Backbone bond lengths (Angstrom), bond angles and torsions (degrees), N, CA, C in turn:
res aa  C-N    CA-C-N  psi(-1)  N-CA   C-N-CA  omega(-1)  CA-C   N-CA-C  phi
1 X - - - 1.458 - - 1.528 108.21 -
2 X 1.328 116.33 -36.57 1.480 120.04 -178.44 1.503 110.37 -61.90
3 X 1.359 118.43 -39.40 1.460 121.75 179.67 1.538 109.48 -67.13
4 X 1.311 116.24 -40.05 1.469 119.22 -178.82 1.540 109.03 -64.04
5 X 1.293 118.32 -45.52 1.459 121.66 178.57 1.541 110.42 -62.22
6 X 1.328 117.77 -40.13 1.446 119.56 178.93 1.546 110.06 -64.81
7 X 1.373 117.26 -42.01 1.450 121.27 179.06 1.551 110.01 -62.81
8 X 1.329 116.79 -42.49 1.462 118.39 179.33 1.559 110.83 -66.47
9 X 1.288 116.38 -41.12 1.523 119.08 178.08 1.518 110.52 -64.14
10 X 1.304 115.64 -40.77 1.473 120.11 -177.71 1.540 110.47 -63.22
11 X 1.332 116.88 -33.62 1.474 120.46 -178.06 1.531 112.78 -104.49
12 X 1.351 116.56 11.87 1.453 123.22 177.17 1.516 111.82 56.50
13 X 1.345 114.14 43.69 1.461 119.70 175.34 1.503 109.63 -99.50
14 X 1.342 114.99 124.94 1.439 119.34 178.08 1.534 109.90 -118.85
15 X 1.291 116.65 126.90 1.475 121.26 -178.17 1.506 109.64 -121.47
16 X 1.358 115.99 149.67 1.437 121.80 177.18 1.525 106.60 -134.73
17 X 1.275 117.70 136.12 1.459 122.29 178.30 1.532 109.18 132.93
18 X 1.352 114.65 -170.05 1.443 119.42 -178.32 1.527 107.78 -123.34
19 X 1.325 112.87 160.22 1.488 118.99 179.56 1.500 114.05 55.56
20 X 1.321 116.65 44.94 1.473 121.60 -176.31 1.531 107.64 -90.94
21 X 1.354 116.15 125.69 1.493 117.74 179.20 1.472 111.38 -70.40
22 X 1.347 114.00 160.50 1.481 122.99 -179.20 1.521 109.11 -67.47
23 X 1.306 118.69 145.35 1.481 121.49 173.75 1.493 110.25 -69.63
24 X 1.343 116.73 161.41 1.466 122.09 176.61 1.528 107.37 -111.38
25 X 1.320 114.74 145.60 1.486 119.87 178.87 1.540 111.34 -95.92
26 X 1.361 116.03 -20.94 1.462 121.80 -178.87 1.512 111.00 -134.83
27 X 1.325 116.75 157.97 1.462 121.23 176.39 1.563 107.96 -67.37
28 X 1.305 117.18 -31.17 1.475 119.82 -176.76 1.539 110.38 -61.61
29 X 1.314 117.69 -30.58 1.439 122.37 178.19 1.532 110.87 -61.42
30 X 1.342 117.34 -28.87 1.476 120.76 178.48 1.470 111.31 -63.32
31 X 1.325 116.97 -36.16 1.442 121.74 -179.12 1.553 110.77 -78.36
32 X 1.306 116.17 -43.78 1.465 117.61 -177.78 1.546 113.13 -74.66
33 X 1.304 117.59 -37.60 1.453 119.89 -175.07 1.546 113.65 -94.02
34 X 1.338 118.29 -24.97 1.446 121.24 -177.26 1.518 113.83 -121.22
35 X 1.314 117.08 -2.34 1.436 119.42 178.18 1.516 115.06 67.72
36 X 1.301 115.45 32.58 1.475 119.79 177.43 1.562 107.71 -63.54
37 X 1.311 116.43 134.31 1.462 122.27 -176.05 1.502 112.56 -56.26
38 X 1.282 118.24 144.28 1.437 124.78 -176.47 1.528 111.23 -63.60
39 X 1.335 117.49 -28.73 1.471 119.99 179.24 1.526 109.88 -70.01
40 X 1.300 117.98 -34.72 1.465 120.82 174.65 1.500 110.51 -64.76
41 X 1.324 115.45 -44.55 1.474 119.60 177.44 1.519 112.12 -58.94
42 X 1.319 115.83 -41.93 1.457 122.04 179.02 1.530 110.99 -62.06
43 X 1.322 115.05 -42.88 1.472 118.82 177.34 1.510 112.46 -63.33
44 X 1.296 117.94 -41.90 1.469 120.82 177.65 1.511 109.65 -59.83
45 X 1.321 117.90 -48.27 1.457 121.04 -179.02 1.527 112.32 -66.34
46 X 1.333 117.56 -39.41 1.463 119.32 -178.92 1.527 112.26 -69.07
47 X 1.319 117.37 -22.18 1.443 119.71 176.82 1.526 112.75 -86.11
48 X 1.364 115.68 -0.36 1.446 120.00 173.64 1.532 114.47 89.23
49 X 1.284 116.63 11.94 1.482 119.75 176.00 1.534 110.19 -84.10
50 X 1.297 118.12 121.51 1.462 121.98 -177.11 1.549 112.21 -108.42
51 X 1.303 116.55 -35.42 1.450 123.25 -176.31 1.496 110.60 -133.64
52 X 1.327 120.03 135.80 1.458 119.93 177.04 1.534 111.84 -67.81
53 X 1.314 114.96 148.20 1.501 117.69 172.47 1.521 108.58 -70.15
54 X 1.283 114.55 167.73 1.467 119.14 -177.89 1.527 111.55 -56.61
55 X 1.276 118.65 -45.49 1.470 122.43 179.81 1.522 109.56 -63.98
56 X 1.338 117.58 -39.02 1.478 120.51 179.06 1.514 112.12 -65.33
57 X 1.348 115.62 -34.48 1.469 120.87 -176.40 1.549 110.43 -56.95
58 X 1.296 118.05 -36.14 1.458 120.77 -178.77 1.511 112.00 -105.46
59 X 1.328 118.49 -35.65 1.470 119.45 -173.87 1.542 112.93 -69.52
60 X 1.355 117.64 -38.48 1.459 118.69 -177.92 1.539 110.77 -65.17
61 X 1.372 119.40 -46.87 1.484 115.47 176.19 1.475 114.21 -62.28
62 X 1.342 118.90 -33.86 1.471 120.31 177.15 1.527 110.31 -64.78
63 X 1.309 117.53 -42.66 1.483 119.69 179.66 1.525 111.06 -68.25
64 X 1.345 118.29 -35.88 1.457 120.69 177.86 1.521 111.12 -71.78
65 X 1.317 115.99 -20.27 1.475 122.99 177.24 1.491 110.78 -83.70
66 X 1.296 119.60 -0.88 1.473 128.81 176.78 1.533 108.79 63.21
67 X 1.297 116.07 67.88 1.461 122.81 173.86 1.499 107.80 -127.77
68 X 1.316 116.08 162.36 1.447 122.17 172.59 1.505 106.40 -86.44
69 X 1.329 117.60 130.59 1.436 122.81 -175.45 1.505 112.10 -119.73
70 X 1.323 116.85 132.56 1.444 121.44 168.58 1.520 104.27 -122.38
71 X 1.316 118.63 123.10 1.452 121.51 -178.74 1.523 111.31 -124.41
72 X 1.285 112.82 151.83 1.485 120.06 177.16 1.535 104.30 -127.90
73 X 1.297 117.07 102.80 1.440 121.60 -168.31 1.549 116.07 -62.85
74 X 1.307 123.42 -49.05 1.459 119.10 -174.42 1.545 115.03 -53.41
75 X 1.311 116.75 -30.82 1.480 120.29 177.98 1.497 111.01 -104.54
76 X 1.347 116.15 -4.83 1.477 121.80 -175.88 1.526 111.82 54.15
77 X 1.288 114.29 51.89 1.474 119.49 178.38 1.500 108.04 -101.42
78 X 1.349 118.77 129.62 1.440 123.38 178.52 1.534 108.40 -116.72
79 X 1.262 118.01 131.71 1.462 125.73 169.46 1.484 110.60 -108.50
80 X 1.293 118.92 120.55 1.460 124.32 -173.63 1.531 108.24 -113.12
81 X 1.334 115.66 126.40 1.465 121.72 -178.53 1.534 109.55 -118.81
């Protein structure tokens, strides 16, 4: 948990709520940790995306975790319900 908090602080990610999944640092983690289909991963790579944005690092795992998300991008604040 300490590493997760350090990662969030390093990237200025602020989350509120309970049972919030860990952020991802790479798109590859979506496939290994969440089982995202290989075709989606191929599309991401073919479009030239190499690293998720700060908001994607936390928001995608939250959405894959089936939560309601409210985000405010400039401060990268996520509210999870």
